[in-house]
MARLO-783721 format. One record per residue: x, y, z of N, C-alpha, C in turn; residue in one letter. Coordinates in steps of 0.05 Angstrom, whole numbers, padded with zeros to 5 digits, always signed. Example, Ala and Ser with C-alpha at 12.3 -4.5 7.8 and 13.67 -1.06 7.14 Angstrom:
<sites>
+00264-00114+00156+00246-00090+00156+00264-00066+00156A;+00257-00045+00142+00273-00021+00143+00258+00001+00157S;
</sites>
This chain:
<sites>
+00018-00023+00000+00001+00000+00000+00016+00026+00000M;+00007+00046-00012+00023+00072-00013+00025+00080+00015N;+00051+00092+00022+00056+00101+00049+00036+00121+00057P;+00028+00141+00040+00008+00160+00047-00016+00148+00060F;-00028+00130+00046-00053+00116+00053-00049+00100+00078W;-00024+00089+00083-00019+00073+00106-00021+00090+00132T;-00007+00113+00130-00006+00134+00152-00033+00146+00156V;-00048+00154+00135-00074+00165+00137-00094+00147+00150S;-00096+00122+00141-00113+00102+00154-00109+00098+00184L;-00084+00099+00191-00075+00095+00218-00086+00117+00235F;-00082+00143+00227-00092+00165+00242-00122+00168+00243W;-00135+00159+00221-00163+00160+00223-00175+00138+00242I;-00163+00115+00242-00170+00094+00261-00166+00104+00289A;-00143+00117+00294-00136+00127+00321-00157+00148+00331T;-00164+00166+00315-00184+00187+00323-00211+00172+00327I;-00218+00155+00312-00245+00141+00316-00246+00127+00342V;-00223+00114+00349-00221+00100+00376-00223+00119+00398C;-00210+00144+00396-00212+00164+00417-00240+00175+00419V;-00253+00178+00395-00279+00189+00397-00299+00169+00410A;-00295+00144+00405-00312+00123+00418-00307+00124+00448I;-00283+00126+00456-00277+00127+00484-00291+00151+00500A;-00289+00173+00485-00302+00198+00498-00332+00196+00497L;-00344+00182+00477-00373+00178+00475-00383+00161+00500A;-00367+00145+00509-00375+00129+00533-00376+00146+00560F;-00357+00165+00561-00350+00180+00586-00365+00207+00587V;-00364+00223+00566-00374+00251+00568-00404+00253+00573L;-00423+00239+00559-00450+00242+00562-00461+00243+00590P;-00449+00224+00607-00456+00220+00635-00448+00245+00651A;-00424+00257+00643-00411+00279+00658-00425+00305+00651L;-00434+00308+00626-00444+00332+00615-00474+00335+00618L;-00488+00313+00626-00517+00314+00629-00525+00332+00651R;-00545+00351+00645-00556+00370+00664-00574+00358+00685T;-00565+00359+00710-00583+00346+00730-00593+00366+00751R;-00588+00393+00749-00595+00413+00766-00624+00417+00771G;-00640+00418+00750-00668+00425+00749-00684+00402+00766T;-00678+00377+00759-00694+00356+00774-00686+00357+00805S;-00660+00361+00810-00651+00361+00838-00666+00385+00853G;-00666+00409+00840-00679+00430+00853-00710+00425+00858K;-00723+00415+00837-00751+00408+00840-00758+00389+00864A;-00740+00369+00867-00745+00351+00888-00741+00363+00916A;-00720+00381+00917-00718+00394+00944-00740+00413+00950R;-00750+00427+00928-00772+00445+00932-00796+00430+00943R;-00803+00407+00932-00825+00390+00940-00823+00382+00968E;-00797+00377+00977-00792+00369+01007-00800+00392+01023V;-00789+00416+01016-00791+00440+01033-00822+00448+01035N;-00836+00445+01012-00865+00453+01013-00881+00432+01032I;-00872+00407+01030-00885+00387+01047-00880+00395+01078A;-00856+00403+01084-00849+00410+01111-00866+00434+01119V;-00866+00456+01102-00882+00480+01108-00912+00474+01113Y;-00921+00454+01095-00949+00446+01096-00956+00434+01124R;-00938+00418+01134-00942+00405+01158-00942+00424+01181D;-00923+00443+01180-00922+00464+01201-00949+00479+01201Q;-00960+00484+01176-00986+00500+01175-01008+00484+01190M;-01008+00458+01183-01028+00442+01195-01026+00441+01226K;-01001+00441+01235-00997+00440+01266-01008+00466+01277E;-01002+00489+01263-01009+00516+01273-01041+00518+01274M;-01054+00506+01254-01084+00507+01251-01095+00490+01274E;-01083+00468+01280-01092+00451+01301-01090+00465+01328T;-01066+00480+01333-01061+00494+01358-01083+00516+01360D;-01089+00529+01339-01110+00551+01340-01138+00540+01347R;-01144+00516+01336-01169+00504+01340-01172+00494+01370A;-01150+00487+01381-01148+00477+01408-01145+00501+01428N;-01144+00524+01419-01142+00547+01435-01113+00554+01444G;-01094+00539+01433-01067+00543+01442-01056+00570+01430L;-01066+00576+01407-01056+00600+01393-01083+00617+01387L;-01078+00646+01393-01101+00663+01386-01099+00668+01357S;-01120+00681+01347-01123+00687+01319-01101+00707+01311E;-01092+00725+01327-01071+00743+01320-01044+00729+01319E;-01040+00711+01338-01015+00696+01338-01013+00679+01312Q;-01035+00664+01307-01036+00648+01283-01028+00664+01257F;-01043+00688+01254-01037+00702+01230-01007+00710+01229Q;-00995+00717+01250-00967+00727+01251-00950+00703+01244T;-00954+00679+01257-00937+00655+01250-00941+00648+01221A;-00965+00651+01211-00972+00644+01181-00954+00661+01163K;-00955+00688+01170-00939+00706+01152-00909+00700+01152R;-00898+00691+01177-00871+00683+01179-00862+00660+01162E;-00883+00640+01165-00877+00614+01152-00879+00620+01121L;-00896+00634+01111-00898+00640+01083-00873+00655+01071E;-00864+00673+01089-00839+00689+01083-00814+00670+01080A;-00812+00651+01099-00790+00632+01098-00790+00613+01071R;-00816+00605+01066-00822+00589+01044-00812+00604+01019L;-00821+00628+01016-00814+00645+00992-00784+00649+00991A;-00771+00654+01013-00742+00658+01014-00727+00635+01005E;-00736+00610+01015-00722+00586+01006-00724+00580+00976D;-00748+00585+00966-00752+00580+00937-00736+00599+00921A;-00733+00624+00928-00716+00641+00914-00686+00635+00914L;-00677+00626+00937-00649+00619+00940-00643+00593+00923S;-00660+00574+00922-00657+00550+00904-00656+00557+00875M;-00671+00578+00866-00671+00584+00838-00645+00599+00830D;-00634+00614+00849-00611+00629+00843-00584+00615+00847N;-00584+00595+00863-00558+00580+00870-00554+00557+00850A;-00531+00556+00836-00527+00532+00818-00521+00508+00834P;-00527+00485+00822-00521+00461+00837-00490+00454+00835E;-00478+00449+00857-00447+00444+00857-00441+00421+00843A;-00453+00398+00847-00448+00372+00835-00449+00372+00805G;-00470+00386+00794-00474+00388+00765-00452+00404+00752S;-00444+00427+00763-00423+00444+00754-00396+00430+00754V;-00391+00416+00776-00364+00401+00777-00364+00380+00756S;-00386+00365+00752-00386+00343+00732-00382+00354+00705S;-00394+00376+00698-00390+00388+00671-00360+00396+00667R;-00350+00409+00688-00321+00415+00687-00303+00392+00681K;-00307+00372+00697-00294+00345+00693-00297+00334+00666L;-00320+00336+00654-00325+00327+00627-00311+00343+00605G;-00312+00369+00608-00296+00386+00590-00267+00381+00591Y;-00256+00375+00616-00228+00372+00621-00219+00347+00607A;-00236+00324+00611-00229+00299+00599-00230+00300+00569L;-00251+00314+00558-00253+00317+00530-00229+00331+00516G;-00216+00347+00531-00189+00359+00520-00166+00344+00526I;-00164+00333+00551-00138+00322+00560-00134+00294+00549M;-00157+00278+00546-00154+00253+00538-00140+00248+00510L;-00151+00263+00490-00136+00260+00464-00108+00271+00465P;-00105+00294+00479-00077+00306+00480-00059+00287+00494V;-00066+00274+00516-00048+00255+00528-00043+00231+00513A;-00065+00220+00498-00060+00195+00481-00040+00200+00459A;-00046+00223+00444-00026+00229+00423+00001+00237+00432F;+00002+00251+00456+00027+00259+00465+00045+00235+00473G;+00032+00217+00488+00048+00193+00495+00056+00177+00471L;+00039+00176+00450+00048+00160+00427+00074+00173+00413Y;+00073+00200+00410+00095+00213+00399+00120+00211+00415F;+00115+00210+00442+00140+00210+00461+00151+00182+00461W;+00133+00161+00467+00143+00135+00472+00142+00115+00446L;+00125+00124+00426+00123+00109+00403+00143+00116+00379G;+00138+00105+00356+00154+00110+00334+00138+00115+00309N;+00128+00140+00306+00110+00145+00284+00124+00140+00256P;+00149+00142+00252+00163+00138+00228+00163+00107+00220M;+00156+00090+00240+00156+00062+00232+00132+00056+00214S;+00112+00073+00213+00091+00068+00193+00099+00070+00166L;+00115+00091+00161+00125+00094+00134+00144+00072+00127I;+00161+00064+00146+00182+00043+00141+00168+00017+00134T;+00147+00010+00151+00131-00014+00144+00120-00014+00115I;+00107+00009+00109+00096+00012+00083+00117+00010+00061A;+00139+00021+00065+00159+00018+00045+00171-00010+00044N;+00171-00023+00066+00183-00052+00067+00161-00068+00053A;+00137-00063+00057+00116-00080+00041+00118-00078+00012Q;+00125-00054+00003+00127-00049-00026+00156-00058-00036S;+00174-00060-00018+00202-00068-00028+00203-00093-00044A;+00191-00115-00036+00195-00141-00050+00185-00137-00079P;+00165-00121-00084+00156-00116-00112+00179-00104-00128D;+00191-00083-00115+00211-00070-00129+00235-00088-00134H;+00240-00105-00112+00264-00125-00115+00259-00144-00136S;+00234-00154-00138+00228-00174-00158+00231-00160-00186A;+00222-00134-00189+00225-00122-00214+00254-00117-00221M;+00270-00111-00200+00299-00106-00206+00310-00132-00214A;+00303-00155-00201+00315-00181-00207+00308-00189-00237G;+00283-00184-00245+00275-00190-00272+00289-00172-00291A;+00293-00148-00282+00308-00129-00301+00338-00138-00305Q;+00349-00146-00283+00376-00158-00285+00377-00182-00304E;+00358-00201-00299+00357-00223-00315+00354-00216-00344Q;+00337-00198-00350+00334-00189-00378+00358-00178-00390H;+00374-00160-00373+00396-00148-00383+00419-00170-00388D;+00419-00190-00370+00440-00212-00374+00433-00228-00400F;+00409-00233-00404+00402-00248-00429+00409-00232-00453M;+00405-00205-00452+00412-00190-00473+00442-00189-00479K;+00458-00190-00457+00486-00191-00461+00496-00219-00475M;+00481-00241-00465+00487-00263-00478+00481-00264-00510I;+00458-00250-00516+00452-00247-00544+00473-00232-00560Q;+00485-00210-00546+00506-00195-00559+00531-00211-00563R;+00536-00229-00542+00561-00246-00547+00557-00266-00569V;+00533-00276-00569+00525-00296-00591+00529-00281-00618E;+00519-00258-00620+00522-00243-00646+00553-00239-00653E;+00568-00234-00631+00597-00229-00635+00612-00255-00645K;+00603-00279-00634+00615-00303-00643+00607-00310-00671T;+00583-00302-00680+00574-00309-00707+00589-00289-00726R;+00594-00265-00718+00608-00246-00735+00638-00254-00737A;+00650-00265-00715+00676-00273-00717+00681-00299-00701N;+00677-00322-00718+00676-00348-00705+00704-00355-00694P;+00726-00340-00700+00753-00349-00690+00760-00330-00664D;+00740-00317-00652+00746-00301-00628+00743-00320-00605D;+00768-00329-00596+00768-00346-00573+00758-00336-00547G;+00764-00309-00542+00753-00297-00517+00723-00293-00517Q;+00711-00288-00541+00683-00286-00544+00669-00313-00537A;+00681-00335-00548+00671-00361-00543+00673-00369-00514W;+00696-00361-00501+00699-00365-00474+00679-00352-00456S;+00674-00326-00462+00654-00310-00448+00625-00321-00451L;+00620-00332-00478+00594-00341-00481+00590-00368-00465L;+00612-00385-00465+00608-00410-00450+00604-00407-00421A;+00619-00386-00407+00615-00380-00380+00589-00371-00375K;+00577-00354-00393+00550-00342-00389+00529-00363-00391S;+00535-00384-00409+00514-00405-00410+00516-00420-00384Y;+00540-00425-00372+00543-00440-00350+00530-00426-00325A;+00532-00400-00325+00520-00384-00303+00491-00385-00304A;+00478-00390-00326+00449-00391-00328+00441-00421-00330T;+00459-00439-00325+00455-00468-00324+00445-00480-00351E;+00453-00467-00372+00445-00478-00400+00469-00495-00408Q;+00471-00520-00395+00495-00536-00396+00500-00547-00424W;+00481-00557-00440+00488-00568-00466+00500-00544-00483P;+00489-00521-00483+00500-00499-00497+00526-00490-00485Q;+00532-00491-00460+00557-00486-00448+00579-00506-00458A;+00571-00531-00459+00590-00551-00469+00600-00545-00497M;+00582-00538-00515+00589-00533-00540+00605-00509-00545Q;+00598-00488-00529+00614-00464-00530+00642-00469-00519A;+00645-00484-00497+00671-00490-00487+00687-00506-00506Y;+00676-00525-00521+00691-00541-00539+00702-00523-00561E;+00689-00502-00572+00700-00483-00588+00723-00469-00577R;+00717-00458-00551+00738-00441-00540+00763-00455-00533A;+00760-00481-00525+00786-00497-00519+00802-00500-00544V;+00790-00501-00567+00807-00503-00592+00820-00476-00599K;+00807-00454-00591+00818-00428-00598+00837-00416-00578L;+00832-00423-00552+00850-00413-00529+00857-00437-00512V;+00871-00456-00522+00878-00481-00506+00895-00476-00481P;+00908-00452-00479+00923-00448-00454+00909-00431-00433Q;+00884-00428-00436+00868-00415-00414+00856-00434-00395D;+00867-00433-00371+00861-00454-00351+00832-00455-00343A;+00820-00430-00343+00792-00428-00335+00774-00442-00357S;+00782-00441-00382+00768-00452-00403+00769-00483-00400V;+00791-00493-00395+00797-00521-00393+00779-00534-00370L;+00780-00520-00346+00767-00529-00323+00736-00527-00326S;+00727-00504-00339+00699-00500-00347+00688-00521-00364G;+00706-00527-00384+00697-00550-00404+00694-00575-00388Y;+00712-00583-00369+00710-00606-00355+00686-00608-00338A;+00677-00585-00326+00653-00585-00310+00629-00587-00329E;+00627-00575-00351+00604-00578-00369+00602-00607-00379A;+00624-00618-00385+00624-00646-00394+00612-00664-00372L;+00621-00661-00347+00614-00678-00322+00584-00673-00319A;+00574-00649-00320+00545-00644-00314+00528-00657-00335I;+00537-00656-00361+00522-00668-00383+00524-00699-00383N;+00543-00708-00364+00548-00737-00361+00534-00746-00335N;+00510-00737-00328+00496-00743-00304+00513-00735-00280N;+00528-00712-00282+00543-00700-00261+00564-00719-00249R;+00575-00736-00266+00596-00755-00257+00622-00748-00271A;+00643-00744-00254+00671-00737-00266+00682-00764-00275L;+00696-00764-00298+00712-00787-00307+00741-00783-00310T;+00756-00801-00317+00784-00798-00320+00790-00778-00343V;+00775-00780-00366+00776-00762-00388+00773-00732-00380E;+00753-00728-00362+00748-00700-00353+00770-00691-00336H;+00782-00709-00320+00805-00700-00302+00830-00695-00318M;+00833-00704-00342+00857-00698-00358+00854-00668-00363K;+00831-00657-00370+00827-00628-00372+00834-00612-00348L;+00824-00624-00327+00830-00610-00300+00859-00609-00294V;+00873-00631-00298+00902-00633-00294+00917-00614-00310K;+00910-00611-00335+00923-00592-00354+00918-00562-00344K;+00893-00557-00333+00887-00531-00324+00902-00523-00300A;+00909-00542-00283+00923-00537-00258+00953-00535-00263L;+00961-00548-00285+00990-00546-00294+00995-00517-00305E;+00974-00506-00317+00975-00479-00329+00974-00458-00306I;+00953-00463-00290+00949-00444-00267+00943-00462-00242N;+00962-00465-00223+00956-00481-00199+00935-00470-00181P;+00927-00445-00186+00907-00432-00169+00879-00429-00183D;+00876-00444-00205+00849-00442-00219+00829-00452-00199D;+00810-00437-00194+00788-00442-00173+00773-00467-00181I;+00762-00467-00205+00745-00489-00216+00760-00514-00217K;+00786-00512-00226+00802-00536-00229+00806-00548-00201G;+00813-00534-00180+00817-00543-00154+00792-00557-00143L;+00770-00544-00148+00745-00555-00139+00740-00581-00150E;+00742-00583-00177+00736-00610-00190+00757-00632-00182L;+00782-00623-00178+00802-00642-00169+00794-00652-00142A;+00787-00636-00125+00778-00644-00097+00755-00663-00096G;+00736-00656-00115+00710-00673-00116+00718-00701-00127V;+00735-00701-00146+00742-00726-00160+00758-00743-00140Y;+00776-00731-00124+00790-00746-00105+00772-00759-00082A;+00752-00742-00075+00732-00754-00056+00719-00777-00070F;+00710-00773-00095+00695-00794-00109+00711-00820-00110Q;+00736-00817-00113+00754-00841-00116+00765-00849-00089E;+00756-00838-00067+00766-00844-00040+00795-00839-00037K;+00806-00821-00052+00833-00812-00048+00834-00788-00031D;+00830-00793-00004+00824-00770+00016+00850-00753+00021F;+00874-00764+00019+00898-00748+00023+00898-00727-00001P;+00893-00734-00027+00894-00713-00047+00870-00695-00045Q;+00847-00704-00036+00823-00688-00032+00829-00667-00012A;+00843-00674+00011+00850-00656+00031+00868-00634+00021N;+00888-00642+00005+00908-00623-00006+00893-00601-00025L;+00879-00612-00044+00865-00594-00064+00845-00575-00050Y;+00830-00585-00031+00810-00570-00018+00822-00549+00000L;+00844-00556+00014+00859-00537+00031+00870-00514+00015K;+00882-00521-00009+00893-00501-00026+00870-00483-00037R;+00846-00494-00044+00825-00480-00055+00814-00460-00032L;+00812-00469-00010+00799-00453+00013+00818-00428+00018Y;+00843-00432+00016+00863-00409+00021+00859-00387+00000A;+00846-00393-00023+00843-00373-00046+00816-00359-00042L;+00801-00366-00025+00771-00356-00022+00769-00337+00002L;+00749-00319-00003+00743-00300+00022+00731-00321+00044P;+00745-00321+00066+00737-00341+00086+00707-00339+00096P;+00696-00317+00095+00669-00314+00105+00646-00321+00085D;+00655-00326+00061+00636-00332+00040+00623-00360+00045S;+00596-00364+00037+00585-00392+00040+00599-00412+00026P;+00610-00406+00001+00625-00424-00014+00649-00434+00000Y;+00663-00414+00012+00689-00421+00027+00681-00439+00050A;+00659-00434+00064+00651-00451+00087+00645-00479+00077Q;+00633-00483+00053+00626-00509+00044+00652-00525+00038D;+00671-00510+00026+00696-00524+00020+00711-00530+00043I;+00711-00513+00065+00724-00521+00091+00712-00543+00103L;+00685-00547+00103+00671-00569+00115+00679-00594+00101A;+00683-00594+00073+00690-00618+00060+00721-00625+00066A;+00736-00605+00067+00766-00610+00075+00767-00622+00102Q;+00751-00612+00123+00752-00622+00150+00742-00651+00148K;+00723-00658+00132+00714-00684+00129+00735-00704+00119Q;+00751-00694+00099+00774-00710+00089+00793-00715+00111A;+00801-00694+00126+00818-00698+00150+00809-00718+00169E;+00782-00716+00176+00770-00733+00195+00772-00763+00186K;+00768-00769+00160+00769-00796+00151+00798-00805+00152I;+00817-00788+00144+00844-00795+00145+00854-00802+00173L;+00843-00787+00195+00849-00793+00222+00838-00820+00231A;+00813-00827+00221+00801-00851+00228+00815-00875+00217Q;+00825-00873+00193+00837-00895+00179+00868-00896+00182T;+00878-00876+00197+00910-00875+00201+00924-00864+00177G;+00910-00859+00155+00926-00844+00132+00942-00860+00115G;+00961-00877+00123+00979-00888+00102+00966-00903+00081P;+00947-00921+00088+00934-00937+00067+00921-00921+00046G;+00914-00895+00052+00901-00878+00033+00918-00868+00013M;+00946-00870+00015+00962-00859-00004+00966-00879-00030N;+00952-00900-00028+00953-00918-00052+00938-00906-00075K;+00944-00912-00100+00928-00902-00121+00899-00911-00119P;+00880-00893-00128+00853-00898-00126+00845-00924-00136A;+00851-00930-00160+00845-00956-00173+00853-00981-00155G;+00879-00979-00146+00889-01001-00132+00874-01004-00105A;+00869-00981-00092+00853-00984-00065+00825-00996-00071A;+00811-00988-00092+00786-00998-00098+00787-01027-00104V;+00807-01036-00120+00810-01065-00125+00816-01082-00100A;+00832-01070-00083+00839-01086-00058+00816-01086-00039E;+00799-01065-00039+00774-01067-00021+00755-01087-00032N;+00752-01086-00058+00733-01105-00070+00742-01134-00065R;+00767-01140-00069+00777-01167-00065+00774-01175-00035A;+00779-01157-00018+00775-01165+00012+00745-01168+00018T;+00729-01152+00006+00701-01155+00013+00689-01180+00002S;+00698-01187-00024+00686-01212-00034+00698-01238-00019M;+00725-01236-00011+00735-01257+00003+00721-01263+00031A;+00710-01241+00043+00698-01244+00068+00668-01249+00066S;+00659-01248+00041+00631-01253+00036+00615-01226+00042G;+00627-01204+00046+00613-01180+00051+00603-01166+00025A;+00586-01178+00010+00574-01168-00014+00544-01172-00014T;+00531-01154-00028+00503-01157-00032+00497-01156-00062I;+00486-01177-00073+00480-01176-00102+00451-01179-00108K;+00441-01164-00127+00414-01166-00133+00405-01153-00158G;+00380-01147-00161+00365-01136-00185+00347-01113-00176H;+00348-01090-00190+00331-01068-00184+00315-01061-00208V;+00289-01055-00204+00272-01051-00225+00251-01029-00216D;+00235-01020-00236+00215-00999-00228+00187-01007-00238I;+00166-01000-00225+00139-01007-00233+00133-00993-00259T;+00115-01007-00275+00106-00995-00301+00092-00970-00296S;+00079-00965-00274+00065-00939-00270+00083-00916-00266A;+00108-00922-00255+00126-00898-00251+00147-00898-00274L;+00148-00919-00293+00169-00918-00314+00165-00895-00333K;+00141-00885-00335+00135-00862-00353+00146-00837-00343S;+00152-00838-00316+00162-00812-00304+00193-00810-00306K;+00206-00829-00317+00235-00828-00321+00243-00809-00342L;+00265-00795-00336+00277-00776-00356+00305-00785-00363A;+00315-00777-00385+00341-00785-00394+00364-00774-00375S;+00358-00753-00361+00378-00741-00342+00376-00752-00313T;+00357-00769-00309+00353-00781-00281+00376-00799-00274D;+00384-00796-00248+00406-00813-00239+00396-00834-00218V;+00406-00858-00220+00398-00880-00202+00420-00883-00180L;+00413-00884-00155+00430-00890-00132+00418-00914-00119F;+00436-00934-00112+00430-00957-00096+00449-00960-00075V;+00439-00957-00050+00457-00957-00027+00446-00974-00004F;+00465-00982+00015+00458-00997+00036+00462-00978+00060A;+00446-00981+00080+00448-00963+00105+00443-00981+00130R;+00451-00972+00153+00447-00987+00177+00419-00986+00187T;+00403-00971+00179+00374-00967+00186+00360-00946+00171G;+00336-00940+00178+00320-00921+00163+00332-00894+00164E;+00346-00886+00185+00360-00861+00188+00389-00863+00191R;+00401-00885+00187+00429-00890+00190+00444-00882+00165G;+00472-00877+00169+00488-00867+00145+00491-00890+00125P;+00494-00883+00101+00500-00904+00079+00528-00917+00084P;+00530-00943+00081+00555-00956+00084+00566-00964+00057V;+00551-00965+00036+00558-00973+00010+00540-00961-00010A;+00549-00951-00032+00531-00939-00051+00543-00941-00080A;+00525-00943-00099+00532-00942-00128+00514-00923-00141L;+00526-00912-00165+00510-00891-00179+00510-00902-00209R;+00488-00898-00223+00484-00907-00251+00463-00889-00263A;+00460-00891-00289+00441-00876-00304+00414-00891-00302N;+00392-00876-00295+00366-00889-00291+00356-00903-00316A;+00366-00895-00338+00356-00907-00364+00365-00936-00367S;+00385-00945-00348+00392-00974-00348+00374-00992-00334Q;+00353-00983-00321+00333-00999-00308+00318-01016-00329L;+00314-01043-00321+00321-01055-00297+00350-01064-00301P;+00365-01068-00276+00393-01073-00278+00402-01090-00255M;+00424-01103-00257+00436-01119-00236+00455-01100-00220E;+00457-01105-00195+00475-01089-00178+00491-01106-00159F;+00515-01096-00150+00529-01107-00129+00542-01087-00111E;+00539-01090-00085+00549-01071-00064+00571-01088-00048L;+00593-01073-00045+00616-01084-00028+00632-01062-00016N;+00653-01071-00001+00668-01052+00015+00682-01029-00003D;+00687-01036-00028+00701-01016-00044+00681-00990-00048S;+00655-00995-00045+00637-00972-00049+00630-00957-00023M;+00645-00962-00002+00642-00950+00025+00642-00919+00022A;+00623-00907+00037+00623-00877+00038+00645-00868+00057M;+00651-00884+00077+00670-00878+00099+00686-00906+00101N;+00713-00904+00099+00729-00928+00102+00726-00939+00129P;+00721-00922+00149+00717-00932+00177+00690-00945+00180A;+00672-00945+00163+00645-00956+00166+00636-00971+00140N;+00643-00998+00140+00640-01012+00116+00619-01034+00118T;+00612-01045+00095+00590-01065+00095+00599-01090+00110L;+00624-01096+00108+00635-01121+00122+00631-01120+00153S;+00627-01097+00164+00625-01093+00193+00596-01099+00203Q;+00578-01103+00184+00550-01105+00191+00540-01134+00184L;+00517-01140+00197+00503-01167+00191+00480-01162+00174K;+00465-01141+00176+00443-01137+00158+00442-01105+00154E;+00427-01099+00132+00425-01071+00125+00397-01066+00112V;+00390-01041+00108+00369-01031+00094+00378-01022+00066L;+00364-01033+00044+00374-01026+00016+00353-01005+00007L;+00364-00984-00006+00348-00965-00017+00356-00959-00047V;+00336-00961-00066+00340-00953-00092+00326-00927-00098A;+00340-00906-00109+00327-00880-00113+00334-00869-00140R;+00314-00859-00154+00318-00845-00177+00317-00816-00173V;+00340-00801-00175+00341-00773-00167+00337-00757-00192S;+00318-00738-00188+00313-00719-00211+00333-00697-00213K;+00347-00691-00191+00366-00669-00190+00394-00679-00194S;+00398-00704-00192+00425-00715-00194+00439-00716-00167G;+00426-00707-00147+00436-00707-00119+00430-00733-00104S;+00448-00745-00089+00439-00768-00075+00421-00762-00052P;+00420-00737-00042+00402-00729-00022+00372-00731-00033M;+00356-00742-00016+00329-00747-00024+00313-00719-00025A;+00298-00718-00049+00282-00691-00052+00254-00700-00061Q;+00236-00681-00059+00209-00685-00068+00209-00692-00097A;+00192-00712-00103+00191-00719-00133+00209-00742-00140G;+00228-00748-00123+00244-00771-00128+00229-00799-00127D;+00238-00818-00143+00224-00844-00144+00242-00863-00127L;+00228-00879-00110+00243-00895-00091+00230-00921-00085E;+00249-00940-00078+00239-00965-00067+00260-00974-00045G;+00249-00990-00025+00267-00998-00003+00263-01027+00003T;+00281-01042+00016+00280-01068+00024+00296-01070+00050L;+00282-01079+00071+00293-01079+00098+00303-01106+00106A;+00321-01107+00126+00331-01133+00137+00345-01150+00117N;+00361-01137+00102+00376-01154+00079+00403-01164+00093V;+00407-01189+00092+00431-01201+00102+00458-01192+00087K;+00478-01185+00099+00503-01181+00084+00513-01208+00075V;+00520-01210+00049+00528-01234+00036+00505-01245+00020G;+00481-01232+00020+00458-01243+00007+00462-01237-00025A;+00449-01254-00040+00448-01250-00070+00420-01258-00078S;+00415-01248-00104+00387-01252-00115+00368-01232-00102G;+00377-01210-00090+00359-01192-00076+00344-01176-00098V;+00320-01171-00093+00302-01156-00113+00291-01130-00099K;+00298-01105-00110+00288-01081-00102+00269-01070-00123I;+00245-01061-00115+00226-01050-00134+00220-01022-00126L;+00225-01004-00146+00221-00975-00143+00192-00971-00148I;+00177-00966-00127+00146-00965-00130+00133-00941-00117D;+00147-00920-00108+00135-00897-00096+00149-00871-00103Q;+00134-00850-00101+00145-00823-00106+00146-00807-00080T;+00169-00795-00074+00172-00782-00049+00156-00756-00050R;+00140-00751-00028+00123-00727-00026+00140-00702-00025P;
</sites>
């Protein structure tokens, strides 16, 4: 609402409230009660004088008063009656006058006191502040829409520039980064592909291309992607995106010493109070924690060797779970080409995952196997448990964290070492 109308309505409501309060108080105080009071007292006095007259007439009849004495007393009585009547007519009633004065005083002082206290103890300017705050989101939304419109116009200008000069590597680089900023990943991947050919020594282009390839690959980094990242870090060891992808890949491959190093170097390059820096710090601390739990040395093995060793140990001890995962025909129509399938084992409904695998949901139905090489935490593996809860989830966002709209199926009390297990994805998360 317009600030003018907000303030005006407030004062109108305030004045109405004060008027209502006075309407309850003033009529009783201003009402004229003198005439009725005087009439009542006059009637009493007349009745008294009438009784005295009757007594005097009785005394005259009984011979106690002579005719002359009677007439003299009668004249005195009539004179007193007339004098009392005149004094009552001329004298105002004290209670009525005082009540009217109190009413007038309240009529003036009550509004003055109310408004005075508000201006002294209250905050009249807050009305305008609130009105402006209410209208601010609309302005913010308009400003955000304007910024988005301006950004899209900038992308259009860069696109025109690349069409006018297809060999302008910087223009292709800017276009690719603009597409990435607006999460247009297929277009970003194509633009990065052109930019890499034109400016192959630009570290940010190499790491950006690796990110676009990974996101278009169901958000999974591969060895081929990491070749681009490695080259980017050789050109610029402080490339932000390159360090981030290297840390993520090291975590993915359970190479926690390398993850710790990459993330620590990345955090040192960031503003420490930024949310991004805090996320990187949390991941780096997690890598340190895992290293402390496992003693560290065993983690220095190459990622492939560590995975192979864990898998061999897991199979030798019988700590594997093999089975088949499928989806109901009713939910199959909801699958999209970009959906990601996660199958993981956890200690209970709310327990942490102890083993997990990732695949493209288009592979459904599919066979799966879980073992210690798929542990989320080397200190908490499948071989340490007797039974688990299995969960198969189709993620619409590509994140392993459950979200509304994900498709899911569960199977409880599965023995570690079991085979031929069947999980059916049959529900949609609310």
